[in-house]
C-alpha positions, -999 to 999 in steps of 0.1 A, spaced: -246 34 -240 -224 59 -226 -201 61 -256 -229 77 -277 -229 104 -244 -193 111 -253 -196 111 -289 -232 127 -293 -218 161 -302 -197 150 -333 -213 120 -342 -231 139 -376 -197 149 -389 -195 115 -405 -229 99 -398 -257 108 -418 -286 88 -438 -274 65 -469 -298 71 -494 -300 40 -506 -301 24 -476 -328 45 -463 -347 37 -496 -343 1 -488 -357 7 -456 -388 24 -468 -397 -7 -492 -395 -31 -461 -414 -8 -438 -440 2 -468 -445 32 -451 -484 46 -457 -487 82 -449 -512 78 -423 -497 55 -399 -474 58 -372 -439 41 -371 -405 38 -344 -375 38 -348 -355 25 -318 -324 33 -308 -321 64 -332 -292 82 -322 -293 117 -340 -320 111 -363 -306 106 -396 -325 75 -407 -356 87 -387 -355 114 -407 -348 103 -438 -378 79 -439 -401 104 -423 -398 125 -457 -413 97 -473 -441 98 -452 -457 83 -421 -459 97 -387 -428 92 -365 -411 86 -333 -377 81 -323 -363 69 -288 -326 65 -281 -311 63 -245 -285 90 -250 -300 122 -242 -271 139 -260 -282 121 -292 -320 128 -284 -307 166 -280 -289 167 -314 -321 152 -329 -344 176 -316 -322 208 -332 -331 191 -365 -367 197 -387 -391 191 -362 -412 165 -381 -404 133 -355 -415 130 -319 -381 121 -304 -378 109 -267 -350 97 -240 -364 59 -231 -353 25 -228 -357 -4 -255 -370 -28 -227 -401 -3 -217 -410 16 -250 -434 44 -239 -460 37 -261 -495 19 -259 -501 -18 -272 -504 -17 -310 -498 19 -315 -473 16 -346 -475 1 -382 -441 -2 -382 -406 -6 -361 -371 7 -372 -337 -5 -358 -307 5 -374 -273 -7 -366 -282 -8 -330 -289 -47 -315 -251 -49 -305 -259 -27 -281 -288 -45 -264 -278 -67 -233 -305 -90 -243 -325 -93 -276 -357 -113 -261 -372 -81 -242 -368 -58 -261 -382 -75 -292 -406 -83 -270 -415 -45 -262 -416 -41 -298 -437 -66 -307 -464 -53 -281 -460 -20 -295 -465 -33 -330 -499 -35 -350 -502 -60 -378 -467 -50 -393 -435 -48 -396 -400 -49 -380 -370 -39 -396 -340 -44 -386 -301 -31 -401 -275 -50 -385 -239 -75 -389 -235 -109 -379 -204 -123 -360 -198 -138 -395 -201 -114 -418 -178 -95 -396 -151 -120 -398 -149 -115 -434 -140 -76 -430 -106 -71 -442 -100 -45 -411 -95 -79 -390 -60 -76 -409 -52 -43 -392 -70 -40 -360 -76 -77 -353 -86 -72 -318 -110 -42 -316 -130 -64 -346 -129 -96 -328 -147 -78 -298 -168 -59 -316 -180 -89 -337 -184 -108 -299 -212 -82 -292 -231 -88 -320 -258 -115 -320 -259 -144 -345 -284 -144 -372 -294 -177 -355 -301 -158 -318 -320 -126 -336 -342 -152 -355 -350 -175 -326 -353 -140 -306 -381 -128 -329 -400 -160 -333 -398 -167 -297 -420 -132 -292 -446 -140 -317 -436 -127 -351 -445 -150 -377 -419 -147 -404 -386 -136 -408 -370 -124 -441 -332 -117 -448 -317 -97 -473 -281 -91 -478 -263 -56 -484 -229 -48 -498 -211 -18 -492 -213 5 -521 -182 27 -535 -202 62 -527 -216 51 -491 -223 83 -470 -229 70 -436 -197 60 -425 -202 31 -400 -178 1 -392 -175 -7 -426 -180 20 -450 -143 24 -458 -145 -10 -476 -138 3 -510 -122 35 -492 -92 23 -470 -78 59 -465 -107 67 -444 -101 51 -415 -65 70 -414 -93 102 -401 -94 105 -365 -131 120 -371 -143 90 -390 -129 63 -358 -147 86 -336 -182 83 -349 -175 43 -350 -184 30 -316 -156 1 -324 -127 26 -326 -143 47 -304 -151 23 -275 -130 -12 -282 -99 -3 -299 -65 5 -279 -50 37 -286 -20 13 -292 -39 -9 -318 -50 22 -334 -15 37 -337 -2 5 -350 -30 -7 -376 -33 26 -390 7 30 -395 4 -4 -417 -25 6 -431 -13 38 -443 19 19 -456 0 -7 -474 -23 20 -493 9 40 -505 23 5 -520 -10 -12 -532 -4 -41 -514 -40 -26 -495 -60 -40 -534 -43 -74 -526 -60 -74 -484 -92 -62 -499 -91 -90 -525 -83 -116 -499 -115 -108 -479 -137 -106 -505 -172 -127 -503 -207 -130 -511 -224 -132 -484 -231 -94 -483 -217 -73 -456 -246 -64 -435 -282 -76 -431 -316 -62 -436 -341 -84 -411 -376 -81 -420 -402 -95 -394 -439 -97 -399 -468 -96 -374 -501 -109 -384 -529 -94 -372 -548 -119 -350 
């Protein structure tokens, strides 16, 4: 995840916890004030802190020292640690809930990490927020940055693979909730500009999104932004956005339960 070592300092310019997503995560995790929770791949800790304000004893891990350094400079209500998801530095059954937002596309293999999460989780929930390749193929961004979106979608495990890996390590039930981008989304991740195409013309926004910062060539970004700006000016962008409309959601919450044995 070397990309996040490079963008760690500027990441929070455009990336912050969206209140609606955070509220859904609170509900799915069923947070209790006296229980412990873990955010795996916490980045600069935006969602960790948003959820910690709703109660619980929180820990956040990320493999990027730069990201954790930024997190440590925020409100000190979370125990931050640089660590690998494949080797979590916690005892068995430490947490009542584990969170993972917009991170699993960076995992080399799902099963070893899900196994570790299952190990440190007592009877409770593992909640993922992610997108599938099928969902990404319906982003209108494909029209302007086809190679980058294709590469990004290739990194994403399919829902079938996620389900299989969760079941394989022992999670008893897996539920799915679709999420569609709202017009006032505050966390500017990949498809955050679904209803606000102009944000992709801002280099600061693109630099906080790994698809643009890591996967897109400078030539593709330049050509795509030129076409996008032209379509925004002529109003053709509305036609493009409508063409990619779908009812499958843009992202997913995946809620996996571990039942007491």
